C-alpha positions, 0 to 999 in steps of 0.5 A: 465452516470457514469459506475462503473468498472467491478469486473474483473477491480477491482480485477486487480486494487487491485494488480496494485495499489501496483505498482504505485510509480514513478521512482525517481533517487536514490530513486525508480527504476522499476525492469527490470525482465521478468514475474514480476512487481517490484521496487527497492528503496534506503531503506530496507523494504518488502513493499518498495522493492516489486515484484508481478503480477507474470506471470511465468511458472514452468520452469522459476519461480525458476530462477526468484525468485532466480534472485530477491533474489540475486538482493536484497541480494547483497545490504542486503535489504529486498524485498517483493513478493505479491502473488494474485489470478492471480499469476503464477505458481500455486505452487508459494508459496512453491517455494518462501518458498523453496528459503528463503522467509517467509510469513508476512501477509494475506491481503484482497483485498477490493472494494467499488463501491458506493463512496457516501455511508454514513460514520459516521465521528468524530465531534472532528476530522479535516482533511486537505490536506498535502503539501511538507511543512509537510514532517517532521511532516508526517514522524514523525507521520508515524514512530510513528504509523507504525512498520517501520524504520524511513528512510522507513517512511520518504521515503514514505512521501517524495515520496507522498508529492513531487510527488503528481502530478505525482501520481495523489495522495493526502495526508491528516493529521487528527487533534483531538480537543485539540491536537496540532500535527496531530494524523493520516495520510492517502493518496489516489492514482488514477489509471491511465486512470481508474475511481478507487482510491486506499486508501493508507497508513492509520496510526493513533497514537496508543494512539488515536485509536478507536475514528473513526479517521480511518473511518473519513479519509475514508469518506474524501478520498471517498468524494474527490475521487468522486469529482475528478471523481473516481467511485470505491475505492480499498484497500489492508487491513490487515485481523486483523485490517483495513479489518473488519472496511472497510467491515462495511463501505460497502467494499466487499472482491474481492481477497486474497493477501499474502505478502512474504518477503526475509529478509537479515540475521541480524548481531546477526542471520546470518542464 
């Protein structure tokens, strides 16, 4: 009998799944700093270089925050810090702010335990699984759909397309009838040794939004995930965009996440 994961496991998975990228020489490295999980990458972006799952004390929190900031300031790279329901100490947020981090986003940690829930799909959308041969087109699509630098989008696409086996991941491209190039991108990642899948990195070109492309990609990923053995899905969704859509599709909010970032001074605003 299939057993859905517990609420506690899902809450944990919402945060854990943000740190699943594998170490890749010269591209991604795990940070060896006690009390946190995190990674360094070769690009400068708060979701690329990311710290979280903080288990710090009032006595060592400031020193650890300073150590993280200095690690990335040395290379003039942005770094993000994800604060979730289990992050400690309790006053981590004001400590981050006092040490130069700024709040970038409020995210809803959402979960779904019925992966066979009916979801309407757009009849004029066709979705296929991407391969490494799609690297260039996937990178361009991400760069046009996200407010992120080209090198960041290419790195994310490369990591997922080249290391899908290591990640237990799958990348999808969506096509609209009459349009030659793909109009949307999405991925899913299965958590190790758990029947939980993370819906990751959905992006639709602005001109094609509001055509049920996002929901069609959710439906395809959930169906594939169920066939692959998952019995629950989690997603970290922006409260101003994707979170309301996911809730309409049956996802339930289980936790609140906040993304803080330290950003290197720009040449015109040295700070």
